[in-house]
C-alpha positions, 0 to 999 in steps of 0.5 A: 504481598499479594496486592503488590504482585497483583499491581505488578501484573496489571502494570506489566499488562498495561505497559505491554499492551501500550508497547504493542499498540505503539509498535503496530500503529507507529513503531515500524513505519518510516517516512519516505523521502521523495526521490523524484522517481516515486510515482510510476504507472505501467502503460498498456504495453507493460512499460513503466512510465515515470509520471510528474507529481507534487505534494508527495507523502509516503510511509512504509514499514520493513515489517510487511511488504503491504504497509506502503501508502503514498499520497501525491498530486499529478496532472495525469488525469482523465483521458491521459489515464487511458494509456495505463493498465487498469487495475480492476480489483483495486482494494485500498488498504487502511493506513494508520490514523496519523497518516492524514492524507490517505483515507482508504474508505474515501478512495474505495468509495470513489473507485466503486462509483467511478469518481477515481480510477485505479491503474497498475503502478508496478507489477510484482513490486515484490513477488506477489505484491503489486503497487496500485495507484488510484487517481482522482479527476482533480489530480489527487493520487494515492498508492498502496501495495496489494497482494496479487493473484499469484501471491494469494496462491503462493503465500498459502503454500501452494504452487504458483498458478499458470502464468505467474512467475516462479516464486523466489527460492527460499534459502 
């Protein structure tokens, strides 16, 4: 009887661990179907500009506002990026390994050494979360959601700093 119970505990632990892994890496993500209005960049005046793109692939998860990742190609490169708001603290977040088009390490290294430029896509896409785009000179583009300075403070339970919009009321 003891061997049976021990085996049952091991089987449950392995099954539970496998389920937890699946849910974190695959389960909550969904593929985003392109709408033709998926790539937006914010210009220097604060206006959002829909840019042309191709080869769009994106994933998102309802479980967290920072799980969005996207890859695309565009002809908005080089000097054309000068008309968009730079995003100096861009830190691309990792994507699941199965989302092959997005490599956060490559994007981060390219941003650090100047091979790619980060620009604001949408400020406060969700309160405290900015949508950030990184674009390479060859037209490859990547998008992710990143917690902004307002979100960092408010999500820690402190009042919104000066210059930040008021947080949404909790019901």
